[in-house]
N, C-alpha and C positions, 0 to 999 in steps of 0.2 A: 504493500500500500504506500509506504513512504517513498519507495523507488518510483512508483507511478506519479505521485505528486511532484517529485523532484523533476521528472521528465516533462511534466506538464508546465511547470514553472520555467524550465529552460526554454521550452518551445514558445511560451508566451513572451519571454524576454527577447528571443530571436525575432519574433514577429514585430515586437515593438521597435527593435533596432532597425529592421528593414523598412518600417513605416516612418522613420524619422524624416521630418520635413525641414528643409533649409530655405533661406532666401536665395542663395546662389550656390551652385555646385560646379566647380571647375574640375574637369576630368582629364586624365591621361597626359598631363603636361610634364615636362622635365622641370621639376622644381629645384631652383638654386637659391638656397637660403643660408648665406654664409654664417650668420650667428649660430644657427642650429646645426651647422655642418651637414646640411642636406644637399645632395646633388643626385636626384633619382626621380624616376617616374612616380608621380604621386597625384592624389586627388586632394582638393581643398574645398571644405564646406564653410559657408559664411552665414551667420544669423545675427540679426540685430546689430549690424555694423561691425561685428567682431569675427575673428577667425574662430570657427566652432570646432573644426577638426582638420587634421592633416594626416593622411594615411595612404597606404598603397592602394587601397580600394575602399570607397565609402558607399555604403548602401543607403538608399533613401530617395526622396523626391525633393524637388526644389522649384521655386517660382520661376527661376531662370537657370539654365545650364549652359556651360561652354565646353565644347570639345577642344582641348588644347593639345591634341596629338601633334607631334612634330614642332611644337612651340616651347618656348622657355617661359616659365612662370617665376617671377621674382618679387621680392618686396617692392612696394611703390618706391620709385627712385627719389633721391633727395639731392637737390642742387643747392649747395651751401653758398653759392656766389652768383646772385642774379640781381637785377635792378628793376623792381616792380612798383616803386613809389611813383606811379604815373600821375600826371596832372596836366593842367593847362597854363601854369604860371610861366611867363616869359623869363628867360635868363635864369632858370632854376635847374637846368641840366638834369640830374638824376634825383632831385629832391622836389617832388611835386611838379615835375617838369615834363617836357615833351619828348625827352630822350629815353625815359623809362617806359615800361610796357605793362599792360594789364595782364596779370599772371595767367588767368584761365585760358586765354587765347594761345599761350605759348608753352604751357606745361603739360596739361593732361594729355594732349595729343602725342606726346613723346614719353609717356609713362611716368612723368614727374608728378608726385602727389604732394611733395613738400618743397617749397623754395624759400631760401633765406635771402631777404633783401639785404644787400651788403653795403650798408652805410648810407643809404639814401636819406634817411631821417636822422636828425639829431634830437637832443632833449627838447629843443624849442618847438619842433613840429611833429614829434612822434604821434601826438594825439590825432593830428590830421591824417597821418598815414594809417593809423588804426581804424579810424572812422570810415575813410574813403576806400581803403584797399583790404586790409586784413579782415575786417568784419563783413566785407561784401563778397569775398572770394570762396569758391568751392575748394580750390587748392589751399592746403595749409600754408599760410604765409607767416614766416617768422622774421626776426630782424637782428642784424648786427647794428647797434646804434652807433652812429658816427660820433667821434669825440668832438667834432666841430658842432656847436649848438645848432647852426643852420643846416647841417647835413651836407650832402654832396652837391653843392650849388655850383662848383667849378670855380676856376679863376682865383681871384684874390680872396674869396670867401674861405677857401680851403687853406690859405696861407696864414690865416689870422690865429696866431697862438693864443691871443687873449680870449678867443671864443672856444678854446679847448679846455673845458671845465671837467675835471675828473669827478668832483663831488656831485655836481648836478647830473652828470651822465649816469653815475652809479645809482643815485637816488631814483632816477627815471626807470632804470633797469630793474631795480628791486621792486618798484611799484607795478611793474608790468612783466613779471616773471613768466606768465603764460605765453608771452609773445617775443620777448627780447632774450636772445641767447648769448650775447657778448657785445664786443665793441670793435669799431673799425677805425683805422687810420689809413688815409689814402692821399696821394697827389701832393704831399708837402715837398717842396723843392729846395728848402734851405739846408745848409750844412750845419745841422743842429739836431741833437738827440732829444730836445725837450718834448716835441710832439709824441715820440715813441714812449718816453717816460710817463707822459700824462695818460695815454691810452692804457698802458699797463697798470698804472695806478687805479684807474677806473675798474679794470678787471680784478684787481686785488680787492677793492672795496666791495664789489658786488659778487665776488667769487665766480667769475665767468671768464671764458677765454677771450683773447683778442685775435683779430685777423688783420694782417698788415699788408698793404700795397706799398712796397718800399721802393724808393728811388726818386730821382729827380735832381739830387744834389750833384754839383760838380766842384771838386772831385767827389766821387761816389763815397758814401759812408760805408764802413766795413760790414760785409755780410757776416763774417765770423764773429764780430763784436755783437751784432744783432742776435745771432742764434745762440751764442754761448754765454752772453752776459746781460742782454737787455730783455729778451723774451723769456717766458717761463715754460716749463714742460706743459704741453697741452695748447699752447698758443699756436696760431696758424700763420704760415707764410704762403700767401697766394701769389699767382703768376709765377710759379716756381720754374717754369721752362721758358721764361721770357729773356730776350736780349734787347736792351734799351739803349744801345749805342753810347755807352760810356757813362750814363747817369745812374746806372746800377751795376754792381758786380754780378756776374753770372755764376751758376752752380757748376758749370762745365768750363774748364780752361780752354779758351778758344784756340790757343796755340797747339796744345797737345791732344785736344778732344777727349780729355779725361776728367772724371768727376773730381772736384776738389776734396781733399781728405776731410776737412772740417764739416762737410755736408753730411757725410755718414755719421760723424760724431754728433751732429745736431739731431739727427733722427734718433740716435741711441739715447740722447738726452730727453727726447719726448716732443721735439718740434714737429708739428703737423705740416706736411707739404701738400698744398692744394693747387690744382691746375689753373683755375680762373682764366680760361682760354681767351676770351675777349676779342676785341677787334685788332689789338696790337700787342698781345701779351703771351704769345706762344710762338716758338721757333723750333722747327724740326732739327736745326743744327744743335740745339740744346737737348731736346727730348730724345733723339735717337741714341746718342752716346750715353746719356744718363740711363736709359732703359737697358741698353746693352750691358751696362755695369750693374744691372739688377736694381736700379734706383727707380722703383715704381712710385707714382703719386699715392699719398695716403687717401686723398679724396679727389674725385673728378667733378669739376664744375664748369659752368659756361661763361660767367660774366655776361649774362644776357642783357642786351639793350639794343636800341635801334642801330647803333654803330657796329654791332657784331653779328646780328642774326642773319644778315644777308651777305656777309663776307665769308671768310673761310670757316668761321665757327659754326654757324647755323643753329644747332640745338644740342641738347644733352646727348642724344643718341649718336649724333655725328662725332662728338668729341670722344665718346666711348668707343666708337668704331675705329678711330685713329689709334687709340691706345691698344686695342686688340690687334690691329694691323702691325703695330710695332713690336708685337710679341708678348704683350701682357696677357696672361692666361684669362680665359673667359670668366672663371669664378672670381678672380681678383678684380676684374673690371666691374663685375656686379657688386662685389664687396665695397669697392671704393665709391660706388654710387648709391650705397644703401647703408649697410651696417657701420662701416667706418665713418661715413658722414654723420650718422646718428650719434656715434660716440664723440666725434669732434665737437658737436654742438651740445653735448651732454643731454641728449634726448633719447635715452636708451630704450624708451617705450616704442620707438620708431625703428624702421629699417629691418624688420624681420617678420616672419610668418608664424610666430609662436601662437599656440591656442590661447585665446583670450585677448590677443593684441588687436588693435584697430585694424580693420580689413582694408589696408592700402596695398594694392596689388598691381603689378605690371605684367602683361602677357606680351612677349616679344617674339618676333621672327628674325632669324638671321638670313638675309637675302644673299644668294650666291650670284656672282656676276663679275663684271670688270668695272671697277670704280676708281676715280681719281680723288686723292686727298691732298690738300695743299695748305700752306700757311700764308701769313700776311706778306711774305716776300715773294710768293710765287713758287717756292720750293714745293715740288709735287712728288708724291709717291703713289704707286698703284696698289690696289688691294682687290681681293676677291670676295670679301664678306662685309656686310654692314648691317647694323641693327635697324629694325623697323618696329613700331608699336602697333600691335593688333587691338589690344583692349587695355583700358585703365580702369581700375576699381578704386574709388575713393570713399572711405568710411562705409564700405559694404555695398555701395551702389555703383553701377556701371556709369562712368563719367565720359568715356570715349570708347567707341567701337568702330574701328576702321571699316570692317567688312561685314558687319552685322552677324558676328559669330554667336552672339547670345541667342538662345532659344527659350522663349520668344524674344524678339529683339527688344521689346519693351515689356517690363514686368506688369503682370495683371494683378 
């Protein structure tokens, strides 16, 4: 009798498991989830905006299903260096100005579910950025707050040391921890460490990292000094593979084509190296020898704005494709665009597909063909593979579907 009851109970549980209903069920994809060390054919179930289950086979029904056979399923991509404080103010550059971009038009279609505006807003106008962009976007928009109170207005605005206030910047960040992940210094051109010291001081006061766009001084300030004595472990050096014609030292010795020894020492110390591709901040002549030496970027990002999106940069997937073409392993490219990015901004709830995590998911195709990749100088390399985005899921809902892969296309 007891055996019969046990068998009935097991049968009931099996039926219950089979009848489990989800909001979204992604089947048969190659799941690459670097945090959880997964690279295998898996199913992913989503309910109530969260990852409900990840397994080799998930039984049950769903309001929508996606057959991801022959596709790659990754955490939603994280671009830690973009410019999305768009607005209509004249002479405001990337701070409520015309050179920044509305995020949802340039993120979701390339698998990016989180973008960090990199210094567009300062403490004086962060509230405007939050009201007009952060609160209105489907994309998760975060911020590196500019140490300049007026933000990234360009020109003389960014040379004003008097407007670089560590205390007021840190206070603003502490009051907006849900949205601000650190501090930015950019475009200062004087031979002076004061701006660097002030942005790092803000980082210390708020216990947040800084990201620095270094260069402009002539003679150039010392990169070794920056890495080994000015920045802290966890601080971020962006535009890592740029050559700026003498106003900034490079990481690769241009005479010998070898990585400078202190660069590896800086990584060992904990400095984060970010791509920050941009319109003029990436050179193959720096990247190729660096990658050959095994010096991969910690994070892959775009420096998205109107001056970069239609030149050699294009978008997050284009930059990822270039690094894959240069020999960076697929899983490392995904990691640098998801889990490593989440850790760099201290948002470790993001960038992975753990059960219970918010369901931000990218479904990617690797197209085979003959492709040309080039940089700002016209240096061109040929490749046979590039990433394309098929589907983006943001907070459990399909936000972009290139080819109508969802069944049904629209949830009922």
